[in-house]
Structure formats: C-alpha cells, structure tokens
C-alpha positions as CSV (number, residue, x, y, z in Angstrom):
1,M,-8.2,-10.8,-41.3
2,D,-6.7,-13.3,-38.9
3,K,-4.4,-12.4,-36.0
4,Q,-0.7,-13.1,-36.7
5,P,1.1,-15.2,-34.0
6,I,4.4,-13.4,-33.5
7,T,6.8,-14.4,-30.8
8,V,7.8,-11.7,-28.3
9,G,11.6,-11.4,-28.2
10,H,12.2,-12.6,-31.8
11,T,13.7,-10.3,-34.5
12,Y,11.9,-10.1,-37.8
13,A,12.5,-8.6,-41.2
14,L,9.6,-6.4,-42.4
15,C,9.5,-5.8,-46.1
16,S,7.0,-3.7,-47.9
17,A,4.9,-5.4,-50.6
18,D,6.7,-3.7,-53.4
19,G,10.1,-4.7,-51.9
20,Q,11.3,-1.1,-51.6
21,K,11.3,-0.8,-47.8
22,M,12.9,-3.2,-45.4
23,L,13.1,-2.9,-41.6
24,D,14.7,-5.2,-39.0
25,V,12.4,-5.1,-35.9
26,E,12.5,-6.7,-32.5
27,V,9.1,-7.6,-31.1
28,I,8.4,-6.2,-27.6
29,P,5.2,-6.6,-25.5
30,G,2.9,-3.6,-25.9
31,T,1.9,-1.4,-23.0
32,K,-1.7,-2.8,-23.3
33,T,-2.8,-6.4,-23.4
34,G,-3.0,-7.9,-26.9
35,F,-0.7,-5.3,-28.5
36,L,2.9,-5.4,-29.6
37,R,5.7,-2.9,-30.2
38,F,8.4,-3.1,-32.8
39,G,11.8,-1.9,-31.7
40,I,14.5,-0.5,-34.0
41,N,17.8,0.7,-32.5
42,N,16.4,1.6,-29.1
43,H,13.4,3.3,-30.7
44,Y,10.0,2.0,-31.9
45,L,7.8,2.1,-34.9
46,R,4.9,4.6,-34.3
47,I,2.0,6.3,-35.9
48,L,1.3,9.8,-34.7
49,Q,-2.1,11.2,-34.0
50,S,-1.8,13.1,-37.3
51,G,-1.3,9.9,-39.2
52,G,2.4,10.5,-39.8
53,A,4.7,7.5,-39.1
54,D,8.3,7.0,-38.3
55,A,10.8,4.8,-36.3
56,K,11.5,7.3,-33.6
57,G,8.9,6.3,-31.0
58,G,9.7,6.2,-27.3
59,G,7.5,3.1,-26.5
60,G,4.3,4.8,-25.5
61,E,0.7,4.8,-26.6
62,W,1.5,5.5,-30.3
63,C,3.8,2.5,-30.5
64,N,1.2,-0.1,-29.8
65,F,0.2,-2.2,-32.8
66,S,-2.1,-5.1,-33.5
67,V,-1.0,-7.5,-36.3
68,E,-3.5,-8.8,-38.9
69,V,-3.0,-11.3,-41.7
70,H,-4.3,-10.5,-45.1
71,E,-5.7,-13.1,-47.5
72,S,-2.5,-12.7,-49.5
73,G,-0.4,-14.0,-46.5
74,L,1.1,-10.6,-45.9
75,V,0.5,-8.7,-42.7
76,S,-0.9,-5.3,-41.7
77,L,0.2,-3.3,-38.7
78,V,-2.7,-1.5,-37.1
79,R,-2.7,1.3,-34.6
80,G,-6.1,2.8,-33.8
81,P,-7.6,4.2,-37.0
82,F,-4.4,3.8,-39.0
83,R,-2.4,1.1,-40.8
84,L,1.4,1.4,-41.2
85,A,2.3,2.0,-44.8
86,S,5.4,2.4,-46.9
87,G,6.1,6.0,-47.8
88,N,7.4,7.9,-50.8
89,E,10.7,9.6,-51.6
90,H,9.9,12.2,-48.9
91,D,8.6,10.0,-46.1
92,F,10.1,6.6,-45.5
93,L,6.9,5.5,-43.6
94,T,3.3,6.8,-43.6
95,S,-0.1,5.4,-42.8
96,T,-3.5,4.7,-44.4
97,S,-7.0,4.7,-42.9
98,N,-8.1,1.6,-41.1
99,D,-11.6,2.2,-42.4
100,S,-10.6,1.9,-46.1
101,P,-9.9,-1.4,-47.9
102,T,-6.3,-2.5,-47.3
103,S,-4.1,-1.2,-50.0
104,A,-0.8,-2.8,-51.2
105,D,1.3,-0.1,-49.6
106,A,-0.1,-1.1,-46.1
107,L,0.9,-4.7,-46.5
108,W,4.2,-6.2,-45.3
109,A,6.0,-9.5,-45.7
110,I,7.4,-10.7,-42.4
111,E,10.2,-13.2,-41.9
112,A,11.9,-14.4,-38.7
113,K,15.6,-13.7,-38.6
114,E,18.2,-16.0,-37.0
115,K,19.2,-14.5,-33.7
116,I,19.5,-15.5,-30.0
117,V,16.1,-15.1,-28.6
118,P,15.9,-12.8,-25.5
119,T,14.1,-14.4,-22.6
120,M,11.7,-13.1,-20.0
121,V,13.5,-13.4,-16.6
122,H,13.3,-12.5,-13.0
123,L,16.3,-11.4,-10.9
124,R,16.2,-13.4,-7.7
125,Q,18.1,-12.8,-4.4
126,G,17.1,-15.2,-1.6
127,S,13.3,-15.4,-1.6
128,L,12.9,-12.0,-3.3
129,H,12.1,-11.5,-7.0
130,F,12.6,-8.5,-9.2
131,G,11.1,-8.0,-12.7
132,P,10.0,-9.4,-15.0
133,F,12.5,-8.2,-17.6
134,L,13.1,-9.1,-21.2
135,R,16.8,-10.0,-21.4
136,K,18.5,-8.6,-24.4
137,D,22.1,-9.7,-25.2
138,R,24.1,-7.3,-27.3
139,A,26.9,-8.1,-29.8
140,D,29.5,-6.4,-27.6
141,G,28.8,-8.9,-24.7
142,S,26.7,-6.6,-22.5
143,V,23.1,-7.2,-21.5
144,L,20.1,-5.1,-21.1
145,F,16.9,-5.7,-19.1
146,H,13.8,-4.3,-20.8
147,G,10.5,-3.7,-19.0
148,S,7.1,-4.2,-20.5
149,D,6.2,-0.5,-20.0
150,G,8.9,0.6,-22.5
151,G,12.0,1.4,-20.4
152,Y,15.2,-0.4,-19.5
153,L,16.6,-1.2,-16.1
154,R,19.0,1.7,-15.3
155,V,21.5,2.5,-12.7
156,A,21.9,6.3,-12.7
157,A,25.5,7.6,-12.9
158,G,26.6,9.6,-10.0
159,N,24.1,8.5,-7.3
160,G,23.4,4.8,-8.1
161,A,19.6,5.3,-8.1
162,V,17.8,2.5,-9.9
163,D,14.7,2.8,-12.1
164,A,13.2,1.1,-15.2
165,K,12.9,4.2,-17.4
166,G,16.2,4.0,-19.3
167,G,16.5,4.4,-23.0
168,G,19.0,1.7,-23.5
169,G,22.3,3.7,-23.3
170,P,25.4,2.9,-21.1
171,Q,23.5,3.4,-17.8
172,C,21.2,0.5,-18.9
173,Q,24.0,-1.8,-20.0
174,F,25.6,-4.5,-17.8
175,I,28.4,-6.9,-17.9
176,I,27.5,-10.3,-16.4
177,D,30.1,-11.5,-13.8
178,T,29.4,-15.2,-13.2
179,H,30.0,-16.8,-9.8
180,G,28.9,-20.4,-9.9
181,D,25.1,-20.4,-10.6
182,G,24.9,-16.7,-9.5
183,I,25.8,-13.5,-11.3
184,R,26.9,-10.0,-10.5
185,L,25.8,-7.2,-12.8
186,Q,28.5,-4.6,-13.4
187,T,27.4,-1.3,-15.0
188,I,29.0,-0.1,-18.2
189,A,28.6,3.6,-17.4
190,E,30.4,3.3,-14.0
191,P,32.4,0.0,-13.8
192,H,32.9,0.4,-10.0
193,R,29.1,0.0,-9.6
194,Y,27.2,-3.2,-9.3
195,L,23.5,-3.8,-9.2
196,G,22.6,-4.7,-5.6
197,M,19.7,-5.0,-3.1
198,S,19.3,-2.5,-0.2
199,S,18.7,-3.7,3.4
200,W,14.9,-3.1,2.8
201,G,14.6,-5.1,-0.4
202,A,15.0,-2.5,-3.2
203,L,17.3,-2.6,-6.2
204,T,20.2,-0.1,-5.8
205,G,23.4,0.8,-7.5
206,R,24.8,2.2,-4.2
207,E,27.5,0.4,-2.1
208,V,26.1,-2.7,-0.3
209,E,27.6,-5.9,1.0
210,S,28.9,-8.2,-1.8
211,S,26.3,-10.9,-0.8
212,H,23.6,-8.3,-1.7
213,Q,25.1,-8.0,-5.2
214,M,24.6,-11.7,-6.1
215,F,21.5,-12.5,-8.2
216,Y,20.1,-15.6,-9.9
217,L,18.4,-15.4,-13.2
218,E,15.1,-17.3,-13.4
219,A,12.6,-17.7,-16.2
220,A,9.4,-15.8,-15.9
221,C,6.0,-17.2,-16.8
222,P,4.7,-16.1,-20.3
223,E,1.6,-14.5,-18.7
224,E,3.9,-12.1,-16.9
225,H,5.0,-10.4,-20.1
226,M,2.6,-7.5,-19.7
227,Q,3.4,-6.7,-16.1
228,P,5.5,-3.7,-15.2
229,P,8.8,-4.7,-13.6
230,K,9.0,-4.7,-9.8
231,L,12.1,-3.0,-8.4
232,V,11.3,-3.8,-4.8
233,G,11.8,-7.4,-3.9
234,R,8.7,-9.6,-3.5
235,T,8.4,-13.0,-2.0
236,D,5.6,-14.7,-3.9
237,F,5.3,-17.3,-1.1
238,D,7.7,-18.2,1.7
239,E,7.2,-21.8,2.8
240,S,8.9,-21.2,6.1
241,V,6.4,-18.5,7.2
242,D,3.1,-19.8,8.7
243,F,0.7,-19.4,11.6
244,T,0.3,-22.2,14.1
245,P,-3.1,-23.9,14.3
246,E,-3.7,-22.1,17.6
247,E,-3.0,-18.7,15.9
248,K,-5.4,-19.5,13.1
249,T,-8.1,-20.5,15.5
250,A,-7.5,-17.2,17.5
251,F,-8.0,-15.2,14.3
252,I,-11.2,-17.1,13.6
253,R,-12.4,-16.3,17.1
254,D,-11.2,-12.7,17.5
255,G,-11.2,-11.5,13.9
256,F,-7.7,-10.1,14.1
257,I,-4.1,-11.1,15.0
258,I,-1.1,-9.0,16.0
259,I,2.2,-9.8,14.4
260,R,5.2,-8.6,16.3
261,N,8.5,-7.6,14.6
262,A,6.9,-8.0,11.1
263,I,9.0,-5.2,9.7
264,P,12.7,-4.6,10.3
265,P,13.9,-1.2,11.5
266,S,15.7,-0.4,8.3
267,L,12.5,-0.8,6.3
268,V,10.4,1.2,8.8
269,D,13.0,4.0,8.6
270,A,13.0,4.0,4.8
271,A,9.2,4.3,4.7
272,L,9.1,7.0,7.4
273,G,11.8,8.9,5.5
274,H,9.8,8.9,2.3
275,I,6.5,9.8,4.1
276,N,8.1,12.7,6.0
277,T,9.7,14.0,2.8
278,T,6.2,14.0,1.1
279,L,4.6,15.5,4.2
280,L,6.6,18.7,3.8
281,T,5.6,19.0,0.2
282,P,2.9,21.7,-0.4
283,G,-0.5,20.1,-1.0
284,S,0.4,16.9,0.7
285,V,-2.4,17.3,3.3
286,T,-6.0,17.7,2.0
287,K,-9.5,16.9,3.0
288,D,-11.9,14.5,1.2
289,D,-15.6,15.2,0.5
290,E,-16.5,14.1,4.0
291,G,-13.9,16.4,5.7
292,A,-11.5,13.6,6.7
293,L,-7.7,14.4,6.4
294,Q,-5.9,12.8,3.5
295,C,-2.1,12.8,4.0
296,C,0.8,12.0,1.7
297,R,-1.3,10.3,-1.0
298,S,1.6,10.4,-3.4
299,A,3.6,8.2,-1.0
300,S,1.0,5.5,-0.9
301,G,2.3,3.6,-3.9
302,S,6.0,4.4,-3.4
303,E,8.5,1.6,-3.4
304,A,9.6,2.3,0.2
305,V,5.9,1.9,1.4
306,Q,5.1,-1.1,-0.9
307,A,8.1,-2.9,0.6
308,L,6.4,-3.0,3.9
309,L,4.1,-5.6,2.4
310,Y,6.0,-7.2,-0.4
311,A,9.5,-7.5,1.1
312,T,8.3,-8.9,4.4
313,P,6.6,-12.0,5.7
314,L,3.3,-10.2,5.7
315,W,2.7,-11.0,2.0
316,T,2.9,-14.7,2.8
317,L,1.0,-14.5,6.1
318,A,-2.0,-12.8,4.3
319,Q,-1.9,-15.7,1.8
320,R,-2.0,-18.2,4.7
321,L,-5.4,-16.7,5.4
322,L,-6.8,-16.2,1.9
323,G,-5.0,-19.1,0.3
324,R,-1.7,-19.5,-1.6
325,G,-1.8,-17.5,-4.8
326,R,-5.3,-16.2,-3.9
327,L,-4.2,-12.7,-2.8
328,A,-4.6,-9.9,-5.3
329,H,-1.9,-7.3,-5.9
330,C,-2.4,-4.2,-3.8
331,P,-1.0,-1.2,-5.7
332,A,-1.3,1.4,-2.9
333,S,-1.9,1.9,0.8
334,Q,-3.5,4.6,3.0
335,M,-1.2,6.9,4.8
336,A,-3.0,7.2,8.2
337,L,-1.3,10.0,10.0
338,R,-3.2,11.2,13.1
339,P,-2.1,14.5,14.8
340,P,-2.2,15.0,18.6
341,N,-5.5,16.0,20.2
342,I,-4.4,16.8,23.7
343,D,-7.9,18.2,24.7
344,A,-9.7,14.9,24.0
345,A,-10.9,12.7,26.7
346,P,-8.8,9.6,27.2
347,L,-10.1,6.1,26.4
348,N,-10.0,3.0,28.6
349,E,-11.7,-0.3,28.4
350,H,-14.7,1.0,30.3
351,S,-15.1,4.3,28.3
352,I,-15.1,2.8,24.8
353,S,-18.6,3.4,23.7
354,P,-20.3,0.2,22.5
355,K,-21.9,2.0,19.6
356,Q,-18.9,4.0,18.4
357,W,-17.6,1.7,15.7
358,R,-17.8,1.1,12.0
359,I,-17.3,-1.5,9.3
360,D,-15.5,-0.1,6.2
361,G,-17.6,0.4,3.1
362,M,-21.0,-0.3,4.6
363,G,-23.3,2.4,3.2
364,K,-25.8,3.1,0.4
365,G,-26.3,-0.6,-0.2
366,K,-22.6,-1.3,-0.7
367,H,-20.4,-3.6,1.3
368,S,-17.1,-5.6,1.5
369,P,-14.7,-3.3,-0.4
370,F,-11.8,-5.6,0.6
371,S,-11.1,-8.9,2.5
372,I,-8.5,-8.1,5.1
373,L,-7.3,-4.8,6.7
374,L,-3.5,-4.8,7.2
375,G,-2.3,-2.1,9.6
376,I,1.4,-1.4,10.0
377,A,2.7,0.7,12.9
378,L,5.4,3.2,12.0
379,S,5.4,5.1,15.3
380,D,5.2,4.0,18.9
381,Q,1.7,2.9,20.1
382,T,2.7,0.7,23.0
383,Q,0.7,2.8,25.3
384,S,-3.1,3.6,25.1
385,N,-4.3,6.9,23.7
386,C,-1.5,7.3,21.1
387,G,-4.0,7.2,18.2
388,N,-4.3,3.4,18.5
389,L,-6.6,1.3,16.3
390,V,-9.6,0.1,18.5
391,A,-11.0,-3.3,17.5
392,F,-14.1,-5.1,18.9
393,R,-13.0,-8.7,19.5
394,G,-15.4,-11.3,18.0
395,S,-17.7,-8.6,16.6
396,H,-17.7,-10.2,13.2
397,H,-19.7,-13.2,14.6
398,V,-22.2,-10.9,16.2
399,L,-22.7,-8.7,13.2
400,Q,-22.7,-11.3,10.4
401,P,-26.4,-12.3,10.8
402,L,-27.3,-8.6,10.4
403,L,-25.2,-7.8,7.3
404,R,-27.7,-8.7,4.6
405,R,-30.5,-6.7,6.1
406,E,-28.2,-3.7,6.6
407,V,-27.0,-3.8,3.0
408,E,-30.5,-4.3,1.6
409,S,-31.9,-1.4,3.7
410,A,-29.0,0.9,2.7
411,S,-29.3,2.5,6.1
412,G,-25.5,3.2,6.6
413,I,-25.6,2.8,10.3
414,F,-22.7,0.3,10.2
415,S,-20.4,2.9,8.7
416,D,-21.5,5.7,11.2
417,E,-18.7,5.8,13.7
418,N,-20.3,8.5,16.0
419,G,-22.6,6.0,17.7
420,Q,-25.7,8.0,17.5
421,A,-27.6,6.0,14.9
422,E,-30.8,4.5,16.1
423,G,-30.9,0.7,15.9
424,K,-27.1,0.3,15.9
425,P,-26.0,-2.8,17.8
426,A,-24.1,-2.2,21.1
427,L,-20.9,-4.2,21.1
428,S,-18.6,-5.2,23.9
429,G,-14.9,-6.2,23.7
430,G,-13.5,-2.9,22.3
431,Q,-9.8,-2.6,23.0
432,Q,-6.9,-0.4,21.9
433,I,-4.3,-2.3,19.8
434,L,-0.9,-1.7,21.3
435,L,1.9,-1.7,18.7
436,K,5.5,-0.7,18.4
437,P,7.1,0.4,15.1
438,G,7.3,-2.6,12.8
439,D,4.4,-4.5,14.4
440,A,1.4,-5.2,12.3
441,V,-2.3,-6.3,12.7
442,L,-4.4,-8.3,10.3
443,L,-8.1,-7.6,10.7
444,H,-11.1,-9.4,9.1
445,Q,-13.0,-6.8,7.1
446,K,-16.3,-7.5,9.0
447,V,-14.7,-6.8,12.5
448,A,-16.1,-3.5,14.0
449,H,-13.3,-1.0,14.7
450,R,-12.6,2.7,15.1
451,V,-9.7,5.1,15.6
452,G,-8.6,6.0,19.1
453,V,-7.6,9.4,20.5
454,N,-4.0,10.7,20.3
455,L,-3.1,12.4,23.5
456,S,0.7,12.0,22.9
457,P,2.7,15.0,21.6
458,H,3.6,13.1,18.4
459,I,1.9,12.3,15.1
460,R,0.7,8.8,15.0
461,Y,2.1,7.1,11.8
462,Q,0.3,4.1,10.5
463,T,-0.3,2.7,7.0
464,Y,-3.1,0.5,6.0
465,F,-3.2,-2.0,3.1
466,R,-6.7,-3.2,2.1
467,L,-6.1,-6.7,0.8
468,S,-8.5,-8.6,-1.4
469,H,-9.0,-12.2,-2.6
470,V,-8.4,-12.6,-6.3
471,D,-12.1,-13.5,-6.8
472,H,-13.4,-10.7,-4.5
473,A,-15.5,-8.9,-7.2
474,Q,-17.2,-12.2,-8.1
475,K,-18.0,-13.0,-4.5
476,I,-19.5,-9.5,-4.0
477,E,-21.7,-10.1,-7.0
478,D,-23.0,-13.5,-5.9
479,G,-23.6,-12.3,-2.4
480,S,-21.6,-15.0,-0.6
481,L,-19.7,-12.4,1.4
482,L,-22.9,-11.4,3.2
483,D,-23.8,-15.0,4.2
484,D,-20.4,-16.5,4.9
485,L,-17.6,-14.8,6.9
486,W,-15.0,-17.2,5.6
487,A,-16.0,-17.4,1.9
488,E,-12.7,-15.9,0.9
489,F,-10.5,-17.5,3.6
490,E,-9.3,-20.6,1.7
491,G,-6.3,-20.9,3.9
492,L,-8.5,-21.5,7.0
493,K,-10.8,-24.2,5.7
494,D,-9.4,-27.0,7.8
495,D,-9.2,-24.7,10.9
496,I,-12.8,-23.6,10.6
497,A,-13.9,-27.2,10.3
498,N,-11.7,-28.3,13.2
499,P,-11.0,-25.4,15.6
500,C,-8.3,-25.7,18.2
501,D,-10.3,-25.6,21.4
502,E,-7.4,-24.4,23.6
503,S,-7.4,-20.9,22.1
504,M,-11.2,-20.4,21.9
505,G,-11.5,-19.6,25.5
506,S,-8.8,-16.9,25.6
507,D,-9.9,-13.3,26.5
508,R,-6.7,-11.6,25.1
509,P,-5.8,-11.0,21.4
510,F,-3.2,-13.4,19.9
511,T,0.2,-12.0,19.1
512,K,2.9,-13.5,16.9
513,A,6.6,-12.7,16.9
514,R,8.3,-12.5,13.5
515,K,11.7,-11.6,12.1
516,M,12.3,-10.1,8.7
517,D,13.7,-12.7,6.4
518,V,15.9,-10.4,4.4
519,E,17.4,-8.4,7.2
520,S,21.2,-8.6,7.2
C-alpha cells in the first residue's frame, strides 16, 4: 500500500466502504513523527490494546495512526497491529488484524470538506516566541490553540496558571481582541483575564502590564508541527546581541568568558523559588553511583529554570560561538547546589593544586559529551571560597595534543579530579570564577576545571546547561573533536583565522556586561 498524503489541519469525511458509517474528522499531528490523529468533537479516534475502537480517545499513544492507500483507492487507518474497521449494530467501530489481508470493513473513503484551514502559528511578543500551536477557529467566533502533544493552551480559572494540557473547554477558548497588527487573547471562562507574559518570559493569565498582553501571530514552519509547544519565551536569535572581536579572541585564548548581568533579578528569583520548593520535597536530594549529590533533578527541566537560557541573551550568545542555528535544544540542566564545608582549607591562587582538575566525560574511552558548559550563578559568589567554579585559563591549548592518546588508552586520568593519578599534566592558571546572581560563564568543554570549596554559611546555588552543536554526535563519530578544538565553533571561524592581538596578551579573564532584553 502507498502512503496517503493528508494535510494537517484539514477536515475530512471518512465513510466506510459499505456507506453505512460516516465520520467528520480533523487531522492533527500525531505524538510521534510520521503519525496522525483524527479529532472528533474534542476527542480522537483510537484503537485500544484489546482491539476495541471508539471515538473517545484523549490524544495519546492509542490515537496515533498511519494512513495507507489500498489498490481500490480507499484508505486504511493503521495503529500498531490493528486496522480501524466499521462495526456492527453493537459497536460503531472495531478493528481487524494488520497481519491479515485487508477486508472491506477496514477500508474507508476519504474526502476533503470545505472549511477554513487552521494554521500552525507562534505567538510572538518582542523577540520571544511561544508555541507552535495549531490555530482552530470555532463557529462561535472563539479560537483555540492546539499543541502537537494533544492538549490545548489553557488558562486555569481561579489562579490564571497557563499550561498546554486542556481538553478544549471554556478555559481553552479565547476571543481575539485586535489592536492594529497585534492581538489580545481574552479568556472565555473568565472574561477579565487575558493571556500575558510574565516578567521572566512565561505565558500567564495573571495580571500583568497591558503591553505584556499584546501578541503577534506568526506562521510556524511546517517541520515544527511535531514539536511540543513552548510556554516560556524563546528568542531564536537576537541580532542585537553579539560579542566584540576582542571578546571572541579572549574566549579563544582563555577558553571561557564571563557574562555580567545576563539574567534579570526577576528571572533569578523565579528559578530560585522553584528550586527551593523542590528542595524541600522528600527525595529531592540523592546520591549517584559515584556518591555525588544529586539535587532537585525534577526542577532541571522546569519552565522557570529553562527560561534562564531561552528567555535571555545567553541563547543567542551561545549561537555566536557555535554558529547561528547550530545550537541544539537543551531540555534540562544540572542543579549544582553545594553545601557549606566550613572545615575545609581555603583556596587561593597559590594553593590551587595544578593536578586537581578534570575534563567532563573523559573516561573509559569516551569523550566530548557536549560542546560548551554554561554556568549560571543563582547565589552570591563575588568572593573566593563560596563554592566557586575553578577554571584553568588556556588549558584547552595545553591538553588538546594529549586528548587522542588519553581517549585511546581509556586511562580516565583526565576525569580524575583528586590529582593523584600518575602521568596527569600539571596545569597553571587555575582561578576561582567570581560571579554575582545573574552572571554567567561560558566554558569550552576541553577547559580543565574543578569545583571550589564553600566556606560561606550559605548553600551555593548554580545551574549548568551542557550545550551541544547540532552535529555533535557526528563529530564525535568522525573523531574531529579530538584533533580540532574549534571543529564545532562555526561562529568563531574568522576570529580563529585572524585573532585580535590586543587581547591575546591579557592575564585576566574577559567579562561582558549584559542587560536582559525582556526586562520591564
């Protein structure tokens, strides 16, 4: 059988081969690539594990179908081992086995119906995008926004919380209030509420400034149909955000750069609030197989934490290093909470051991688990010995010629931070990175680093995003990451070829001041 091209967003009439059963269905993207779902009155066609079939599905696994064209020109709807079939007087729908020859009761005529075609859209506010959503206009004049994972954009009655898990009822329905080229979305369930954007870049139904309730509808690319909708704003690329040539050259020289004021206080507070709530949940602090503390893992992919990357200039700055559009989506971060250790010996520039360092992921013949380490400070580290990250400036240049031998030998000494491994290179230039809340550091994956001691009375709060080039897996496979420090840094090609000499002789790390572009 051939695959049937059916347009997402269109409405079709499905009619059984005997003409006895007819269904009007709206085609929705499936929850898996290559599959479709068929919506009927806020539910979906489905085939249960038992083989029973109905039109009461919620949009999950059992509602994903592939469509095949029979030699007769009719179509067959396939889910796993079953084909959707017309039922009898007791069951309106049923199924037949996919292993058996296609019978007449499992064949359907399909005909496009005249209807306004819903469109795949983003909601944009400033440089931030939300979605994608499938826009569905209702006959009563209201509009719904459907996500590819089955739910509708919803503003909860009572508290104004926003999610994309609605079933299509009044909390998911909006009236469009047009203002020039922009729109405001008024909720049907509670007409005093409008969809808005919080100060840290998340969709909300709570009270915000009127300017934060103004959105622009923009068409989404067809390849985005399968992506779950984003409810925290994301700037795909901000043309106004860039490094200077001197800053890029300093990153090439040092292997890291500090970005001041990368995160606005409101966003830092939102992330801290979410982390602290999780921290007091039983089971939030565990140990991994190596005995290291794992804290608040459930918070790592939360919208408040993801906004630290996607709703700030950091998403664009990372692309300035790896190349525009060459940065892979990062679904989660590491919650790096470090408790006080007031009995530890303090560190200074002279007491940082030249062998107490590591490169992440170097062990058992493995290497390069990511491209750039992005560290974001959520607590005060403006003084030494507050649990600061320690980085060895320029160490990537020293270690690069040794990488292939280390991987091929599978010795693991580059990932042994205790400094006792025989044959481990002694490095100079170790220094504690001083950060205040909202500052960030971008670190090349091959730069040697370690964690400092925390002699303060406070928990050190930091989160780390491990960012990768979109072709990272391919470059690991071909070995180029062992031979070329800059194989993935497409944004630095010109700077590597023509370095800015003025910054090459500096003995201090480069810092960059930034302001959040969505802060009110």
